[in-house]
C-alpha positions in Angstrom: 107.1 128.4 102.6 108.9 131.3 100.8 111.5 129.4 98.9 114.6 131.3 97.9 118.3 130.5 97.5 118.9 130.8 101.3 115.9 128.9 102.6 116.4 126.1 100.0 120.0 125.8 101.1 119.1 125.7 104.8 116.6 122.9 104.1 119.2 121.0 102.2 121.8 121.5 104.9 119.3 120.1 107.5 118.9 117.0 105.3 122.6 116.6 104.9 123.2 116.8 108.6 120.2 114.7 109.9 119.3 112.4 107.0 115.6 113.0 107.7 114.3 112.4 104.2 116.7 109.5 103.6 115.2 107.8 106.7 111.7 108.7 105.5 112.4 107.2 102.0 113.6 104.0 103.7 110.3 103.8 105.6 108.2 104.3 102.5 110.2 102.2 100.1 108.4 98.9 100.7 105.1 100.5 99.6 106.6 101.4 96.3 107.2 97.9 95.0 106.1 97.8 91.3 105.5 101.6 91.2 106.2 103.3 87.9 105.1 106.9 88.4 105.1 109.1 91.5 104.0 112.7 92.0 105.3 114.7 94.9 102.8 117.5 95.7 104.3 120.7 97.1 107.7 119.2 96.6 109.8 122.2 97.7 113.5 121.3 97.3 112.5 117.7 96.5 114.8 116.1 99.1 112.6 113.0 99.4 112.5 112.7 95.6 116.3 112.4 95.3 116.2 109.5 97.7 113.3 107.7 96.1 114.0 108.3 92.4 116.2 105.1 91.9 113.1 103.0 92.9 110.6 104.3 90.4 110.5 105.1 86.7 109.3 108.7 86.8 109.0 111.3 89.6 106.9 114.5 88.9 107.9 117.2 91.4 105.0 119.7 91.5 105.2 123.1 93.2 104.2 126.8 92.6 107.7 128.0 93.4 110.0 128.5 90.4 113.0 128.8 92.8 112.3 125.5 94.3 111.8 123.8 91.0 115.0 125.3 89.6 116.8 123.8 92.7 115.2 120.4 92.1 116.2 120.4 88.4 119.8 121.5 89.0 120.3 119.1 91.8 118.8 116.2 89.9 121.1 116.9 87.0 124.1 117.1 89.3 123.2 113.7 90.9 122.6 112.1 87.5 118.9 111.5 88.2 117.2 111.7 84.8 113.8 110.5 85.9 112.9 113.6 88.0 110.7 116.1 86.3 109.9 119.5 87.9 106.3 120.7 87.2 105.2 124.2 87.8 101.6 123.6 89.0 99.1 124.8 91.6 98.3 121.6 93.4 94.8 122.9 94.3 94.0 122.5 90.6 96.1 119.5 89.8 95.1 117.0 87.1 96.9 113.8 86.0 97.2 110.1 86.9 100.0 108.5 88.9 100.6 105.2 90.7 101.5 107.1 93.8 100.9 110.7 95.1 103.3 111.7 97.8 103.0 114.7 100.1 105.1 115.8 103.0 104.0 118.6 105.3 101.6 119.9 102.5 98.0 119.4 101.5 96.9 117.2 104.3 93.9 119.3 105.4 91.8 117.9 102.5 93.8 114.9 101.6 90.9 113.0 99.9 90.7 115.5 97.0 93.8 113.8 95.5 92.7 110.2 95.9 91.0 110.1 92.4 94.3 110.8 90.8 96.3 107.9 92.1 96.4 104.2 93.0 98.0 105.0 96.4 98.5 108.2 98.4 101.3 108.6 100.9 101.2 111.6 103.2 103.7 112.7 105.8 102.0 114.9 108.4 103.7 116.5 111.4 102.5 115.6 114.9 104.9 117.3 117.2 108.4 118.5 117.7 110.2 118.6 121.0 111.6 122.1 120.3 111.1 125.0 118.0 113.8 126.2 115.6 113.0 129.8 116.2 111.2 131.9 118.9 107.5 132.6 118.5 107.1 129.9 116.0 103.4 129.1 116.8 102.2 132.7 117.2 99.0 133.1 115.2 99.5 129.9 113.2 97.4 126.8 113.6 99.0 123.8 111.7 97.4 120.6 110.7 98.5 117.5 112.6 98.6 113.8 112.0 95.9 113.4 114.7 93.7 116.0 112.8 94.3 114.1 109.6 93.3 110.8 111.1 90.1 112.3 112.5 89.3 113.8 109.1 89.8 110.5 107.3 87.8 108.6 110.0 84.9 111.1 109.7 84.8 110.2 105.9 85.2 106.5 106.5 88.4 106.5 104.4 90.6 103.5 105.3 94.3 104.1 105.9 97.4 102.6 107.5 99.2 105.0 109.9 102.9 104.6 110.8 104.5 106.8 113.4 108.2 107.9 113.0 110.4 110.1 115.2 113.5 111.5 113.7 116.1 114.2 114.3 115.4 117.1 111.9 117.0 120.2 113.3 119.0 123.0 111.6 122.8 123.1 111.3 124.8 126.3 110.7 128.2 127.2 109.5 128.5 130.1 112.0 126.6 131.8 114.8 126.0 134.7 112.4 124.2 132.4 110.1 122.1 131.2 113.0 121.2 134.8 113.8 120.2 135.4 110.2 118.0 132.3 110.3 116.2 133.4 113.4 115.8 136.9 112.0 114.2 135.6 108.8 111.8 133.2 110.4 110.9 135.3 113.4 111.1 138.9 112.1 108.9 140.3 114.9 111.1 138.9 117.7 113.4 141.5 119.3 117.1 141.1 119.3 117.3 140.3 123.0 114.7 137.5 122.7 116.5 136.1 119.6 119.9 136.1 121.4 118.4 134.4 124.5 116.8 131.8 122.3 120.1 130.9 120.6 121.9 131.0 123.9 119.5 128.5 125.4 119.0 126.2 122.4 122.0 126.1 120.0 124.8 123.5 120.6 128.3 123.1 119.4 129.1 120.2 117.2 132.2 118.4 115.9 131.3 118.9 112.3 133.7 121.1 110.3 131.0 122.1 107.9 128.3 122.8 110.5 129.9 123.6 113.9 126.6 124.9 115.3 123.2 123.1 115.5 119.7 123.7 116.7 118.5 120.2 117.7 115.0 119.1 117.2 113.3 115.7 117.3 110.3 115.6 114.9 107.4 113.2 115.2 105.4 112.5 112.0 102.5 110.3 111.0 102.9 108.5 107.6 99.5 107.8 106.1 99.1 105.0 103.4 95.8 105.3 101.6 94.4 103.4 98.6 93.5 105.8 95.8 90.7 105.7 93.3 92.6 104.5 90.2 92.7 100.8 89.6 
């Protein structure tokens, strides 16, 4: 993900409208009883971390994007969350020790590399979505899935608990022009006619004053709970 002011705001708008990460945090919360330290790998805008921070002593938000980490720091300060700590780090070469390592839509292809760094690992991995948020989304891109992750763990005889969750996580917009900008950014190779047809077929009108237009999408994810190597 190329994080910048606009992509970060779009992601935050999606959370504000759908509450996806709020619902995810509620699902994960029972597994965090007694947890002191949590590290979110590839945190992006840290939307899960703002929800979970009141439940733990310290949250390290690790990412290679300075823009994303600046967003995390500024928002944490605005929310009065003083236990969130942005960390500029390449998660491929991560070192440290945490009670929990959390990852959402990141790092699941080789999930076992992080197990020696934590007591428990929680990974949120996409399985499917009932609709794309822009045309041509899957062209030339093969993403990891929860099914792939389960097969990977099974092949290495790594025990896990898997919980499935289906939640609305589409994209709201303040105007049709903003929706066109979104499609243009994420599908730069799509012609104007295809982009307009996509929006005509997919976008819906809402009753929200802030977000009168919305691209709906139900997202199915697998949530993996795995014991780490630290005792």
